[in-house]
FIBA-511995 format. One record per residue (C-alpha): x negated, y negated, z. Coordinates in steps of 0.25 Angstrom, whole numbers, padded with zeros to 4 digits, always signed. Each point is the difference from the previous one (the first is absolute). Example, Ala and Ser with C-alpha at 12.3 -4.5 7.8 and 13.67 -1.06 7.14 Angstrom:
<recs>
-0049+0018+0031
-0006-0014-0002
</recs>
This chain:
<recs>
-0336-0028+0563
-0003+0002-0014
-0009-0009-0008
+0012-0007-0008
+0007-0002+0013
-0012-0007+0006
-0002-0009-0012
+0015-0003+0000
+0000-0003+0015
-0012-0010-0001
+0006-0007-0012
+0013-0001+0007
-0006-0007+0012
-0008-0009-0009
+0013-0004-0008
+0007-0003+0012
-0010-0010+0005
-0001-0008-0013
+0013-0009+0001
-0005-0005+0013
-0014-0001-0004
+0004-0008-0012
+0006-0011+0009
-0012+0001+0009
-0010-0001-0011
+0005-0013-0005
-0009-0007+0009
-0012+0005-0007
+0000-0011-0011
-0001-0011+0011
-0011+0008+0007
-0007+0001-0013
+0000-0015-0002
-0004-0003+0014
-0011+0010-0001
-0005-0005-0013
-0001-0014+0005
-0007+0004+0012
-0010+0008-0008
-0002-0011-0010
-0003-0010+0012
-0011+0009+0005
+0007+0008+0010
+0001+0015+0001
+0009+0012+0003
-0002+0010+0011
+0007+0013+0000
+0001+0012+0010
+0008+0012+0003
-0002+0014+0006
-0001+0013-0007
+0008+0000-0014
+0002-0015+0003
-0015-0002+0001
-0001+0006-0014
+0011-0010-0005
-0008-0012+0006
-0012+0004-0007
+0008+0002-0013
+0005-0014+0001
-0013-0007+0003
-0007+0008-0012
+0011-0005-0010
-0004-0014+0005
-0015+0001+0000
+0001+0008-0013
+0012-0002-0009
+0014+0006-0001
+0001-0001-0016
-0007-0012-0006
-0014-0005+0003
-0001-0012+0009
-0009-0006+0010
-0001+0009+0013
+0008-0004+0012
-0004+0000+0014
+0007+0012+0007
-0006+0008+0012
+0006+0014+0004
-0003+0000+0015
+0001+0016-0001
-0012+0001-0009
-0012-0004+0008
-0002+0013+0008
-0012-0005+0009
+0008-0012+0005
+0012+0009+0002
-0007+0010+0008
-0008-0010+0008
+0012-0008+0004
+0008+0012+0003
-0011+0006+0009
-0003-0014+0007
+0014-0006+0001
+0010+0011-0003
+0008+0004-0012
+0010-0011+0002
-0010-0010-0003
-0006+0006-0012
+0007-0010-0010
+0003-0012+0010
-0015-0002+0002
-0002+0000-0015
+0011-0010-0002
-0007-0009+0010
-0013+0002-0008
+0005-0002-0014
+0013-0008+0001
+0000-0015-0002
+0012-0009+0002
+0009+0001-0013
-0005+0014-0004
+0010+0011-0001
+0001+0013+0008
+0008+0011-0006
+0003+0012+0010
+0006+0013-0005
+0007+0011+0008
+0011+0010-0002
+0004-0001+0014
-0003-0014+0004
-0004+0004+0013
-0015+0002-0001
-0007-0007+0012
-0013-0004-0008
+0009-0007-0010
+0008-0007+0010
-0013-0005+0006
-0005-0004-0013
+0013-0008-0003
-0002-0007+0014
-0015-0004-0004
+0004-0005-0013
+0011-0009+0005
-0010-0005+0010
-0010-0003-0011
+0010-0007-0009
+0002+0011-0010
+0013+0002-0007
+0004+0014+0004
+0008+0009-0009
+0004+0015+0001
+0004+0012-0008
+0008+0009+0009
+0011+0010+0001
+0014-0003+0004
+0003-0012+0009
+0001-0004+0011
-0014+0004+0004
-0011-0007+0009
-0010-0003-0012
+0011-0006-0008
+0004-0009+0012
-0015-0004+0002
-0002-0005-0014
+0005-0012-0007
+0006+0008-0010
+0002+0015-0003
+0004+0009-0012
+0007+0011+0007
+0003+0013-0008
+0014+0006+0004
-0003+0014+0001
-0003+0010+0011
-0010+0008-0008
-0014-0005+0002
-0004+0006-0014
+0011-0009-0007
-0005-0012+0008
-0014+0002-0004
+0004+0002-0015
+0008-0013+0000
-0012-0007+0007
-0008+0004-0012
+0010-0006-0009
+0000-0012+0008
-0015-0001-0001
+0000+0001-0015
+0012-0011+0000
-0008-0009+0009
-0012+0001-0009
+0008-0003-0012
+0006-0012+0006
-0013-0005+0004
-0006+0001-0014
+0013-0007-0006
-0002-0011+0010
-0015-0002-0003
+0004+0000-0015
+0010-0011+0002
-0010-0008+0009
-0011+0002-0011
+0010-0006-0010
+0003-0012+0009
-0014-0002+0004
-0007-0001+0014
+0002-0015+0001
+0015+0002-0001
-0001+0012+0009
-0006-0009+0011
+0008-0012-0003
+0013+0007+0003
+0006+0014+0002
+0014+0006+0001
+0005-0014-0002
-0007-0005+0012
-0007-0014+0000
-0011+0004+0009
-0013+0006-0006
-0003+0014+0002
-0010+0001+0011
-0014+0006-0003
-0002+0013+0008
-0013+0003+0008
-0006-0013-0004
+0001+0002-0015
+0004-0012-0008
+0008+0001-0013
-0013+0005-0007
+0004+0013+0005
+0013+0000-0008
-0007-0004-0012
-0009+0012+0001
+0011+0010+0003
+0009-0006-0011
-0011+0001-0010
+0001+0010-0012
-0007+0012+0004
-0010+0006-0010
+0007+0008-0011
+0013-0006+0003
+0008-0008-0010
+0003-0015+0003
+0015-0002+0004
+0008-0007-0011
</recs>
């Protein structure tokens, strides 16, 4: 196959996935608002995947701890793929299937969010992590390839990319990562304009207060929603 044919074939596969992906990705705005509220309340995001999806998980957490575009307060996000000593110790002592689940039990707290990434949706270590997350009271989301698949079924919600090509699935997972972070930043900006007192008084039209995560009070929201150094005050 010539270089041009390879290019055309890949882009054709990508374009075929886009209409279905556009529909699936509509949930990202809601996820972004949920994640922003969780982080503002002192919670954290845990993310994991294998191979290329491990890199995607680290990419996601880097955008939250660092920044996507504009400067802001850093957000608590941990890639369970990145701590090599823990990964190898757990794999050696407990087996490959436990390498993420044990970290979920260590780092996750009720109300935190666990995002698991897999092109196949069949990785046993991610299924074990989802089970550990549910048991610990985390909200479990997944980025996967086509549905149905076991990981999508094991999580509360899943963004499933409708393509049989793993490369296309991973490329659209990266798009999803950037969109999710954009929605988080937009939600945090709305919260900052409203003020943390209003955030904790009601959310999404609810009358019950947003609970503090991990024992943190609304002071955590005031810190997270503060204007970062060098950032303009929102008008």
